[in-house]
C-alpha positions in Angstrom: -24.8 -3.8 13.4 -28.1 -3.4 15.2 -26.9 -6.1 17.9 -26.4 -4.2 21.2 -24.4 -6.8 22.2 -21.3 -6.1 19.9 -17.9 -4.3 21.6 -18.2 0.1 21.8 -15.1 -0.4 18.9 -17.7 -2.0 16.3 -20.4 0.2 17.2 -18.4 3.1 16.7 -17.7 2.8 12.9 -20.8 4.4 11.0 -19.3 4.5 7.7 -16.7 1.6 6.2 -13.3 2.8 5.1 -12.6 0.5 1.9 -9.5 -0.3 -0.4 -8.8 2.2 -3.0 -6.0 -0.5 -3.9 -6.4 -4.3 -3.7 -2.6 -4.7 -2.7 -0.6 -4.4 0.6 1.9 -1.5 0.2 4.2 -3.1 3.2 4.4 -6.1 1.3 5.3 -4.5 -1.8 8.1 -2.5 -0.5 9.6 -5.7 1.2 8.8 -8.0 -1.6 6.6 -10.8 0.5 3.5 -12.1 -0.7 0.1 -11.5 1.0 -2.7 -14.4 1.5 -6.0 -11.7 2.0 -6.3 -7.8 2.6 -7.9 -6.3 5.5 -9.3 -2.3 5.6 -8.1 -0.3 8.8 -11.5 1.8 10.1 -9.7 4.2 11.8 -6.8 5.6 9.0 -8.0 3.3 5.8 -5.1 1.8 5.2 -4.8 -1.7 3.4 -2.6 -4.3 4.7 -2.3 -8.0 4.7 -4.0 -10.7 7.3 -2.7 -12.7 10.0 -2.9 -15.6 7.7 0.0 -14.1 5.6 3.5 -14.6 6.5 4.3 -10.5 7.4 0.6 -10.3 9.2 1.2 -6.5 8.6 -2.6 -5.3 9.7 -2.5 -6.9 13.6 0.9 -5.4 13.5 -0.4 -2.0 12.2 -3.6 -2.2 14.3 -1.5 -3.4 17.7 1.0 -0.6 17.2 -1.1 2.4 16.0 -3.9 1.0 18.6 -6.4 1.3 15.9 -8.5 -1.7 16.9 -11.2 -2.2 13.8 -10.5 -3.6 10.5 -13.1 -4.5 7.5 -12.3 -7.5 5.0 -11.3 -6.6 2.0 -12.0 -9.5 0.0 -14.5 -9.6 -2.7 -17.8 -10.9 -1.4 -16.5 -10.9 2.4 -18.6 -8.4 4.4 -17.6 -8.6 8.3 -15.6 -6.5 10.7 -13.5 -7.5 13.4 -12.2 -5.7 16.2 -8.5 -6.7 17.8 -8.8 -5.1 20.8 -11.9 -7.5 22.2 -11.6 -9.8 19.5 -14.8 -9.8 18.1 -16.3 -10.3 14.9 -19.7 -8.9 13.2 -21.2 -9.1 9.9 -22.6 -6.2 8.0 
């Protein structure tokens, strides 16, 4: 993440928060399915992605004003900022 062109929200992430479990707790409570998981870099919650029917992570990030998530999928190494619609690999 040494690129000086990335947004301030992505630059602010110094230590990555990773998923403790590979599930969307919100989907489990509702009995819905998820496609992929994302982990919030502000609070550490792991929820489903925008390809999932309920889109729990984007709703969480907008409601809580938590801008940055990482992919919680094996082999994927990127951060995404909802506020600036910007992605960067790590």
